[in-house]
C-alpha positions as a Markdown table, in Angstrom:
| # | Residue | x | y | z |
|---|---|---|---|---|
| 1 | Unk | 89.0 | 135.4 | 102.9 |
| 2 | Unk | 89.6 | 134.6 | 99.3 |
| 3 | Unk | 92.6 | 132.5 | 98.4 |
| 4 | Unk | 95.4 | 134.2 | 96.6 |
| 5 | Unk | 95.5 | 133.3 | 92.9 |
| 6 | Unk | 98.4 | 131.0 | 91.8 |
| 7 | Unk | 101.0 | 132.6 | 89.6 |
| 8 | Unk | 100.2 | 132.1 | 85.9 |
| 9 | Unk | 103.1 | 129.7 | 85.4 |
| 10 | Unk | 101.6 | 127.3 | 88.0 |
| 11 | Unk | 98.5 | 127.0 | 85.8 |
| 12 | Unk | 100.5 | 126.3 | 82.7 |
| 13 | Unk | 103.0 | 123.8 | 84.2 |
| 14 | Unk | 102.1 | 120.2 | 83.4 |
| 15 | Unk | 104.8 | 118.1 | 85.1 |
| 16 | Unk | 103.5 | 114.8 | 83.8 |
| 17 | Unk | 103.6 | 116.0 | 80.2 |
| 18 | Unk | 107.1 | 117.5 | 80.5 |
| 19 | Unk | 108.4 | 114.4 | 82.1 |
| 20 | Unk | 107.0 | 112.3 | 79.3 |
| 21 | Unk | 108.4 | 114.5 | 76.6 |
| 22 | Unk | 111.8 | 114.5 | 78.3 |
| 23 | Unk | 111.8 | 110.7 | 78.7 |
| 24 | Unk | 110.8 | 110.1 | 75.1 |
| 25 | Unk | 113.9 | 111.9 | 73.8 |
| 26 | Unk | 116.0 | 109.1 | 75.4 |
| 27 | Unk | 118.8 | 111.7 | 75.4 |
| 28 | Unk | 118.8 | 112.1 | 79.2 |
| 29 | Unk | 120.2 | 115.2 | 80.9 |
| 30 | Unk | 123.3 | 115.0 | 78.7 |
| 31 | Unk | 121.0 | 115.7 | 75.8 |
| 32 | Unk | 119.8 | 118.9 | 77.5 |
| 33 | Unk | 123.4 | 120.2 | 78.0 |
| 34 | Unk | 124.4 | 119.2 | 74.4 |
| 35 | Unk | 121.5 | 121.4 | 73.2 |
| 36 | Unk | 123.2 | 124.4 | 74.7 |
| 37 | Unk | 120.4 | 125.3 | 77.1 |
| 38 | Unk | 121.1 | 128.2 | 79.6 |
| 39 | Unk | 118.2 | 127.5 | 82.1 |
| 40 | Unk | 117.2 | 124.1 | 83.4 |
| 41 | Unk | 113.7 | 122.7 | 82.8 |
| 42 | Unk | 111.1 | 123.0 | 85.5 |
| 43 | Unk | 111.1 | 119.3 | 86.3 |
| 44 | Unk | 114.6 | 119.6 | 87.7 |
| 45 | Unk | 114.1 | 122.6 | 90.0 |
| 46 | Unk | 114.1 | 121.5 | 93.6 |
| 47 | Unk | 112.4 | 123.3 | 96.5 |
| 48 | Unk | 114.8 | 125.5 | 98.5 |
| 49 | Unk | 114.6 | 123.1 | 101.6 |
| 50 | Unk | 116.1 | 120.3 | 99.4 |
| 51 | Unk | 119.2 | 122.3 | 98.5 |
| 52 | Unk | 119.8 | 124.2 | 101.7 |
| 53 | Unk | 123.4 | 123.7 | 103.0 |
| 54 | Unk | 125.0 | 123.9 | 106.4 |
| 55 | Unk | 128.2 | 122.2 | 105.6 |
| 56 | Unk | 130.6 | 124.9 | 106.8 |
| 57 | Unk | 131.7 | 122.6 | 109.6 |
| 58 | Unk | 133.3 | 120.1 | 107.2 |
| 59 | Unk | 136.8 | 121.1 | 108.0 |
| 60 | Unk | 136.2 | 120.4 | 111.7 |
| 61 | Unk | 135.0 | 116.9 | 111.2 |
| 62 | Unk | 137.3 | 113.8 | 111.1 |
| 63 | Unk | 135.8 | 111.3 | 108.7 |
| 64 | Unk | 136.3 | 107.6 | 109.4 |
| 65 | Unk | 139.0 | 106.2 | 107.2 |
| 66 | Unk | 139.7 | 102.4 | 107.4 |
| 67 | Unk | 143.1 | 101.2 | 106.2 |
| 68 | Unk | 143.2 | 97.6 | 105.1 |
| 69 | Unk | 147.0 | 97.6 | 105.0 |
| 70 | Unk | 149.5 | 97.1 | 102.3 |
| 71 | Unk | 148.3 | 93.5 | 101.5 |
| 72 | Unk | 144.7 | 94.8 | 101.0 |
| 73 | Unk | 143.3 | 93.3 | 104.1 |
| 74 | Unk | 144.3 | 93.2 | 107.8 |
| 75 | Unk | 142.0 | 91.4 | 110.2 |
| 76 | Unk | 142.8 | 92.3 | 113.8 |
| 77 | Unk | 141.1 | 93.8 | 116.8 |
| 78 | Unk | 142.0 | 97.4 | 115.7 |
| 79 | Unk | 140.3 | 97.3 | 112.3 |
| 80 | Unk | 137.3 | 95.5 | 113.8 |
| 81 | Unk | 136.9 | 98.3 | 116.3 |
| 82 | Unk | 137.4 | 101.0 | 113.7 |
| 83 | Unk | 134.7 | 99.5 | 111.5 |
| 84 | Unk | 132.4 | 98.9 | 114.4 |
| 85 | Unk | 132.7 | 102.6 | 115.5 |
| 86 | Unk | 132.2 | 103.9 | 112.0 |
| 87 | Unk | 129.2 | 101.7 | 111.3 |
| 88 | Unk | 127.5 | 102.7 | 114.6 |
| 89 | Unk | 128.3 | 106.4 | 114.5 |
| 90 | Unk | 128.4 | 107.4 | 110.8 |
| 91 | Unk | 126.9 | 104.5 | 108.8 |
| 92 | Unk | 129.7 | 104.9 | 106.3 |
| 93 | Unk | 133.5 | 104.9 | 106.0 |
| 94 | Unk | 136.2 | 105.6 | 103.5 |
| 95 | Unk | 138.3 | 102.6 | 102.6 |
| 96 | Unk | 142.0 | 102.7 | 101.5 |
| 97 | Unk | 144.5 | 100.0 | 100.6 |
| 98 | Unk | 141.5 | 97.8 | 99.7 |
| 99 | Unk | 143.3 | 95.8 | 97.1 |
| 100 | Unk | 141.7 | 97.4 | 93.9 |
| 101 | Unk | 144.3 | 99.2 | 91.9 |
| 102 | Unk | 144.0 | 102.9 | 91.0 |
| 103 | Unk | 144.3 | 101.8 | 87.3 |
| 104 | Unk | 141.1 | 99.6 | 87.5 |
| 105 | Unk | 139.2 | 102.4 | 89.2 |
| 106 | Unk | 140.4 | 105.1 | 86.8 |
| 107 | Unk | 139.5 | 102.9 | 83.8 |
| 108 | Unk | 135.9 | 102.5 | 85.1 |
| 109 | Unk | 135.5 | 106.3 | 85.5 |
| 110 | Unk | 136.8 | 106.7 | 81.9 |
| 111 | Unk | 134.4 | 104.0 | 80.7 |
| 112 | Unk | 131.4 | 105.8 | 82.4 |
| 113 | Unk | 132.3 | 109.0 | 80.7 |
| 114 | Unk | 132.8 | 107.3 | 77.3 |
| 115 | Unk | 129.4 | 105.7 | 77.5 |
| 116 | Unk | 127.5 | 108.9 | 78.6 |
| 117 | Unk | 129.5 | 111.3 | 76.3 |
| 118 | Unk | 129.0 | 109.3 | 73.1 |
| 119 | Unk | 126.3 | 110.4 | 70.6 |
| 120 | Unk | 122.7 | 109.8 | 71.8 |
| 121 | Unk | 122.0 | 107.5 | 68.9 |
| 122 | Unk | 124.7 | 105.1 | 70.3 |
| 123 | Unk | 123.0 | 104.9 | 73.7 |
| 124 | Unk | 119.3 | 104.8 | 72.9 |
| 125 | Unk | 119.2 | 101.0 | 72.3 |
| 126 | Unk | 120.0 | 100.5 | 76.0 |
| 127 | Unk | 117.4 | 103.1 | 77.2 |
| 128 | Unk | 114.5 | 101.8 | 79.3 |
| 129 | Unk | 113.0 | 101.2 | 82.7 |
| 130 | Unk | 112.1 | 97.5 | 82.5 |
| 131 | Unk | 113.4 | 95.9 | 85.7 |
| 132 | Unk | 113.7 | 92.6 | 83.7 |
| 133 | Unk | 116.5 | 94.0 | 81.6 |
| 134 | Unk | 119.9 | 93.4 | 83.3 |
| 135 | Unk | 121.6 | 96.3 | 81.6 |
| 136 | Unk | 119.8 | 99.5 | 81.0 |
| 137 | Unk | 120.5 | 103.2 | 80.5 |
| 138 | Unk | 118.1 | 105.9 | 81.8 |
| 139 | Unk | 117.8 | 109.3 | 83.4 |
| 140 | Unk | 116.5 | 109.1 | 87.0 |
| 141 | Unk | 115.3 | 105.7 | 88.0 |
| 142 | Unk | 112.3 | 107.2 | 89.7 |
| 143 | Unk | 111.6 | 109.9 | 87.1 |
| 144 | Unk | 107.9 | 108.9 | 86.6 |
| 145 | Unk | 107.1 | 108.7 | 90.3 |
| 146 | Unk | 109.2 | 111.5 | 91.9 |
| 147 | Unk | 108.0 | 115.1 | 92.5 |
| 148 | Unk | 111.3 | 116.5 | 91.2 |
| 149 | Unk | 114.1 | 115.1 | 89.0 |
| 150 | Unk | 117.8 | 114.9 | 89.7 |
| 151 | Unk | 120.4 | 116.2 | 87.3 |
| 152 | Unk | 122.0 | 112.9 | 86.3 |
| 153 | Unk | 121.9 | 109.9 | 83.8 |
| 154 | Unk | 122.8 | 106.3 | 84.7 |
| 155 | Unk | 123.7 | 103.0 | 83.2 |
| 156 | Unk | 122.8 | 100.0 | 85.4 |
| 157 | Unk | 124.2 | 96.5 | 85.3 |
| 158 | Unk | 122.4 | 93.8 | 87.4 |
| 159 | Unk | 124.6 | 91.0 | 88.6 |
| 160 | Unk | 122.0 | 88.6 | 89.9 |
| 161 | Unk | 123.7 | 86.2 | 92.4 |
| 162 | Unk | 126.9 | 87.8 | 91.2 |
| 163 | Unk | 126.5 | 86.8 | 87.5 |
| 164 | Unk | 126.1 | 88.8 | 84.3 |
| 165 | Unk | 127.0 | 87.9 | 80.8 |
| 166 | Unk | 129.7 | 90.5 | 79.8 |
| 167 | Unk | 128.3 | 90.5 | 76.2 |
| 168 | Unk | 125.3 | 92.4 | 77.5 |
| 169 | Unk | 127.4 | 95.3 | 78.7 |
| 170 | Unk | 127.9 | 98.1 | 76.1 |
| 171 | Unk | 131.2 | 97.6 | 74.3 |
| 172 | Unk | 132.4 | 101.1 | 75.0 |
| 173 | Unk | 132.7 | 100.4 | 78.7 |
| 174 | Unk | 132.5 | 96.5 | 78.8 |
| 175 | Unk | 136.2 | 95.8 | 79.7 |
| 176 | Unk | 136.3 | 98.5 | 82.4 |
| 177 | Unk | 133.0 | 97.4 | 84.1 |
| 178 | Unk | 133.9 | 93.7 | 83.9 |
| 179 | Unk | 137.4 | 94.2 | 85.4 |
| 180 | Unk | 136.1 | 96.5 | 88.1 |
| 181 | Unk | 133.3 | 94.1 | 89.1 |
| 182 | Unk | 135.7 | 91.1 | 89.3 |
| 183 | Unk | 137.6 | 93.2 | 91.9 |
| 184 | Unk | 134.6 | 94.6 | 93.7 |
| 185 | Unk | 133.0 | 91.2 | 94.3 |
| 186 | Unk | 136.3 | 90.0 | 95.9 |
| 187 | Unk | 136.2 | 93.1 | 98.1 |
| 188 | Unk | 132.6 | 92.4 | 99.0 |
| 189 | Unk | 133.6 | 89.0 | 100.3 |
| 190 | Unk | 136.3 | 90.5 | 102.5 |
| 191 | Unk | 133.9 | 93.2 | 103.8 |
| 192 | Unk | 131.2 | 90.5 | 104.5 |
| 193 | Unk | 133.7 | 88.7 | 106.7 |
| 194 | Unk | 134.9 | 91.7 | 108.6 |
| 195 | Unk | 131.4 | 93.1 | 109.2 |
| 196 | Unk | 130.4 | 89.7 | 110.6 |
| 197 | Unk | 133.3 | 89.7 | 112.9 |
| 198 | Unk | 132.6 | 93.3 | 113.9 |
| 199 | Unk | 129.2 | 92.2 | 115.0 |
| 200 | Unk | 130.6 | 89.5 | 117.1 |
| 201 | Unk | 129.5 | 86.8 | 114.8 |
| 202 | Unk | 131.3 | 84.1 | 112.9 |
| 203 | Unk | 133.1 | 85.7 | 109.9 |
| 204 | Unk | 131.1 | 83.6 | 107.5 |
| 205 | Unk | 127.8 | 84.5 | 109.0 |
| 206 | Unk | 126.7 | 87.2 | 106.5 |
| 207 | Unk | 127.8 | 84.9 | 103.6 |
| 208 | Unk | 125.7 | 82.1 | 105.0 |
| 209 | Unk | 122.5 | 84.1 | 105.1 |
| 210 | Unk | 123.3 | 85.3 | 101.5 |
| 211 | Unk | 122.3 | 89.0 | 102.2 |
| 212 | Unk | 124.8 | 90.4 | 99.7 |
| 213 | Unk | 124.9 | 87.9 | 96.9 |
| 214 | Unk | 123.2 | 90.1 | 94.2 |
| 215 | Unk | 125.1 | 93.2 | 93.0 |
| 216 | Unk | 123.7 | 96.1 | 91.1 |
| 217 | Unk | 126.3 | 98.4 | 89.6 |
| 218 | Unk | 124.9 | 101.9 | 88.7 |
| 219 | Unk | 127.3 | 104.2 | 86.8 |
| 220 | Unk | 126.1 | 107.8 | 87.2 |
| 221 | Unk | 127.0 | 110.7 | 85.1 |
| 222 | Unk | 126.2 | 114.3 | 86.2 |
| 223 | Unk | 126.5 | 116.6 | 83.2 |
| 224 | Unk | 127.7 | 120.2 | 83.7 |
| 225 | Unk | 124.7 | 122.2 | 84.9 |
| 226 | Unk | 124.0 | 125.9 | 84.0 |
| 227 | Unk | 122.1 | 126.5 | 87.2 |
| 228 | Unk | 123.5 | 124.1 | 89.9 |
| 229 | Unk | 122.0 | 126.2 | 92.7 |
| 230 | Unk | 118.5 | 125.1 | 91.6 |
| 231 | Unk | 118.9 | 121.4 | 91.4 |
| 232 | Unk | 120.7 | 118.3 | 92.8 |
| 233 | Unk | 122.6 | 115.4 | 91.4 |
| 234 | Unk | 120.9 | 113.2 | 94.0 |
| 235 | Unk | 118.2 | 114.1 | 96.5 |
| 236 | Unk | 118.7 | 113.2 | 100.2 |
| 237 | Unk | 118.2 | 109.5 | 100.6 |
| 238 | Unk | 119.4 | 106.3 | 102.3 |
| 239 | Unk | 120.4 | 103.5 | 99.9 |
| 240 | Unk | 117.8 | 100.7 | 99.6 |
| 241 | Unk | 120.5 | 98.1 | 99.9 |
| 242 | Unk | 122.3 | 96.1 | 102.5 |
| 243 | Unk | 125.6 | 97.8 | 101.6 |
| 244 | Unk | 126.9 | 100.1 | 98.9 |
| 245 | Unk | 130.5 | 100.5 | 97.7 |
| 246 | Unk | 131.0 | 103.9 | 96.0 |
| 247 | Unk | 133.7 | 105.1 | 93.6 |
| 248 | Unk | 133.7 | 108.8 | 92.9 |
| 249 | Unk | 135.9 | 111.0 | 90.7 |
| 250 | Unk | 137.8 | 114.0 | 92.1 |
| 251 | Unk | 135.0 | 116.5 | 91.4 |
| 252 | Unk | 133.4 | 116.4 | 94.8 |
| 253 | Unk | 129.8 | 117.0 | 95.7 |
| 254 | Unk | 128.9 | 114.0 | 97.9 |
| 255 | Unk | 127.5 | 115.0 | 101.3 |
| 256 | Unk | 126.4 | 112.9 | 104.3 |
| 257 | Unk | 124.0 | 114.0 | 107.0 |
| 258 | Unk | 125.8 | 113.7 | 110.3 |
| 259 | Unk | 124.2 | 115.1 | 113.5 |
| 260 | Unk | 121.8 | 117.3 | 111.5 |
| 261 | Unk | 124.7 | 118.8 | 109.5 |
| 262 | Unk | 125.5 | 118.3 | 105.8 |
| 263 | Unk | 129.1 | 117.2 | 105.7 |
| 264 | Unk | 131.2 | 117.4 | 102.4 |
| 265 | Unk | 133.0 | 114.2 | 101.7 |
| 266 | Unk | 136.1 | 115.3 | 99.8 |
| 267 | Unk | 137.4 | 112.8 | 97.3 |
| 268 | Unk | 140.4 | 111.0 | 98.6 |
| 269 | Unk | 142.9 | 109.5 | 96.0 |
| 270 | Unk | 142.5 | 105.7 | 95.8 |
| 271 | Unk | 139.7 | 105.5 | 98.3 |
| 272 | Unk | 136.3 | 103.8 | 98.1 |
| 273 | Unk | 133.3 | 104.8 | 100.2 |
| 274 | Unk | 131.3 | 102.1 | 102.0 |
| 275 | Unk | 127.7 | 103.0 | 102.8 |
| 276 | Unk | 125.5 | 100.9 | 105.0 |
| 277 | Unk | 122.1 | 101.0 | 103.5 |
| 278 | Unk | 118.5 | 100.7 | 104.7 |
| 279 | Unk | 118.5 | 96.9 | 104.4 |
| 280 | Unk | 121.3 | 97.0 | 107.0 |
| 281 | Unk | 118.8 | 98.7 | 109.2 |
| 282 | Unk | 115.8 | 96.7 | 108.3 |
| 283 | Unk | 117.4 | 93.3 | 107.8 |
| 284 | Unk | 120.6 | 93.5 | 109.9 |
| 285 | Unk | 119.1 | 95.5 | 112.7 |
| 286 | Unk | 116.6 | 92.8 | 112.9 |
| 287 | Unk | 119.6 | 90.5 | 113.5 |
| 288 | Unk | 121.8 | 92.8 | 115.4 |
| 289 | Unk | 119.0 | 95.0 | 116.9 |
| 290 | Unk | 120.3 | 98.4 | 116.1 |
| 291 | Unk | 124.1 | 98.0 | 116.3 |
| 292 | Unk | 124.8 | 99.5 | 112.8 |
| 293 | Unk | 123.0 | 102.4 | 111.1 |
| 294 | Unk | 122.4 | 103.6 | 107.6 |
| 295 | Unk | 123.3 | 107.1 | 106.4 |
| 296 | Unk | 121.4 | 109.8 | 104.6 |
| 297 | Unk | 123.4 | 111.4 | 101.8 |
| 298 | Unk | 123.0 | 113.6 | 98.7 |
| 299 | Unk | 125.0 | 115.0 | 95.7 |
| 300 | Unk | 125.5 | 118.7 | 95.1 |
| 301 | Unk | 126.5 | 120.0 | 91.6 |
| 302 | Unk | 129.2 | 122.2 | 90.3 |
| 303 | Unk | 128.7 | 124.6 | 87.4 |
| 304 | Unk | 130.4 | 123.5 | 84.1 |
| 305 | Unk | 132.0 | 120.5 | 85.9 |
| 306 | Unk | 130.6 | 117.1 | 85.0 |
| 307 | Unk | 130.9 | 114.3 | 87.6 |
| 308 | Unk | 131.1 | 110.5 | 87.3 |
| 309 | Unk | 130.6 | 107.9 | 90.0 |
| 310 | Unk | 129.9 | 104.2 | 90.3 |
| 311 | Unk | 127.7 | 102.8 | 93.1 |
| 312 | Unk | 127.6 | 99.0 | 93.6 |
| 313 | Unk | 124.5 | 98.1 | 95.7 |
| 314 | Unk | 124.4 | 94.7 | 97.4 |
| 315 | Unk | 121.1 | 92.8 | 98.0 |
| 316 | Unk | 120.2 | 89.3 | 99.1 |
| 317 | Unk | 120.4 | 86.4 | 96.6 |
| 318 | Unk | 117.4 | 85.8 | 94.4 |
| 319 | Unk | 116.4 | 82.7 | 96.4 |
| 320 | Unk | 116.5 | 84.7 | 99.7 |
| 321 | Unk | 114.7 | 87.9 | 98.5 |
| 322 | Unk | 111.4 | 86.7 | 100.0 |
| 323 | Unk | 112.8 | 85.4 | 103.2 |
| 324 | Unk | 111.6 | 87.0 | 106.4 |
| 325 | Unk | 114.5 | 88.2 | 108.6 |
| 326 | Unk | 114.0 | 88.3 | 112.4 |
| 327 | Unk | 116.3 | 89.2 | 115.3 |
| 328 | Unk | 118.7 | 86.7 | 116.7 |
| 329 | Unk | 117.4 | 85.9 | 120.2 |
| 330 | Unk | 120.9 | 86.3 | 121.7 |
| 331 | Unk | 120.8 | 90.0 | 121.0 |
| 332 | Unk | 117.4 | 90.6 | 122.6 |
| 333 | Unk | 116.5 | 91.3 | 126.2 |
| 334 | Unk | 114.0 | 93.3 | 128.3 |
| 335 | Unk | 116.2 | 96.4 | 127.9 |
| 336 | Unk | 117.0 | 95.7 | 124.3 |
| 337 | Unk | 113.7 | 94.7 | 122.6 |
| 338 | Unk | 113.3 | 94.4 | 118.8 |
| 339 | Unk | 113.0 | 97.7 | 117.0 |
| 340 | Unk | 111.7 | 96.5 | 113.6 |
| 341 | Unk | 109.2 | 93.9 | 112.5 |
| 342 | Unk | 110.2 | 91.0 | 110.4 |
| 343 | Unk | 110.4 | 91.8 | 106.6 |
| 344 | Unk | 111.9 | 90.6 | 103.4 |
| 345 | Unk | 114.0 | 92.6 | 100.9 |
| 346 | Unk | 111.2 | 92.3 | 98.3 |
| 347 | Unk | 108.7 | 93.9 | 100.7 |
| 348 | Unk | 111.1 | 96.6 | 101.7 |
| 349 | Unk | 112.1 | 97.5 | 98.1 |
| 350 | Unk | 108.5 | 97.6 | 97.0 |
| 351 | Unk | 107.7 | 100.1 | 99.8 |
| 352 | Unk | 110.8 | 102.1 | 99.1 |
| 353 | Unk | 110.1 | 102.5 | 95.4 |
| 354 | Unk | 106.6 | 103.8 | 96.1 |
| 355 | Unk | 107.1 | 105.7 | 99.4 |
| 356 | Unk | 110.8 | 106.2 | 100.0 |
| 357 | Unk | 111.5 | 108.7 | 97.2 |
| 358 | Unk | 112.1 | 112.5 | 97.3 |
| 359 | Unk | 114.0 | 112.3 | 100.5 |
| 360 | Unk | 111.2 | 110.7 | 102.5 |
| 361 | Unk | 112.6 | 107.9 | 104.7 |
| 362 | Unk | 111.1 | 104.4 | 104.2 |
| 363 | Unk | 112.6 | 102.9 | 107.4 |
| 364 | Unk | 110.0 | 104.2 | 109.9 |
| 365 | Unk | 107.3 | 102.2 | 108.2 |
| 366 | Unk | 108.9 | 99.0 | 109.6 |
| 367 | Unk | 109.3 | 100.2 | 113.1 |
| 368 | Unk | 107.4 | 98.3 | 115.9 |
| 369 | Unk | 105.0 | 100.8 | 117.5 |
């Protein structure tokens, strides 16, 4: 039986060419919306299975919310149990009374909008994909490799071992980013201690193995979309980090996959969201042997409603990036054998970038068969 002919548009569509032309504009998705387009380019159209939603149960789900208390941190058995339960069951939790003021968070979101909403000519000098550049602006970090693009632009600031010269950050958002990162690095230290304690380890354990010493702040901007039902702000994925601290505006759109259901995470005033990433699975489950989990999530879009968010990803220090992590023997037994082989953050990230895109999980590659 002869095969059915492909629709004529399939023959005419040259994705590589369209991606190259889009990238060369250096205007990002915001440039498309500024041009007044009414339909989105083909490279942004997702297959229906990517966009399908079954989040009607959201109102029935009680999301984990951790309250650090009025002083910004309360270390006791109650909060340890709350975090332990959230990390094991969900892989994420919302954090309130965390010690970062609402003014600092609001200024960062304003700074993100100022950068992305300024004229393209003011942004192009930061545009690029060279990983050696500590500060860079781009649309879709995996644009050249992915099968479909997401409707967002980003500016990334790489704090290797916690350091970045503020002069490298664009002036229009420099003060907001610098102030926020001063606060977020202090919060990371608190979370490192409490996660260690929740695992039954000494509270300085995670700090000693330097698994969260490098921070990468990625400030996303999702322009208003004329056809939000055809695309996504972020495809289903787990973060390729040890831990991510997320700040989102009040637009909404973030969803997490919980028990095979997409659950809407409604913005909560003053809250930050803590995601446990794949390196928690690959590196820390090697240590804890599957006590904590990572979480798959995505971002849906709203028509004519731009969205801003800031995700701070934490990775091992530069001197530890090639270190092989293995299970702590005390956690192993005949009924609790190791689940993953030893690996380094460098190996994992290399595999993730080439194989963990477009919603395809990278974690199974490291399982012991």
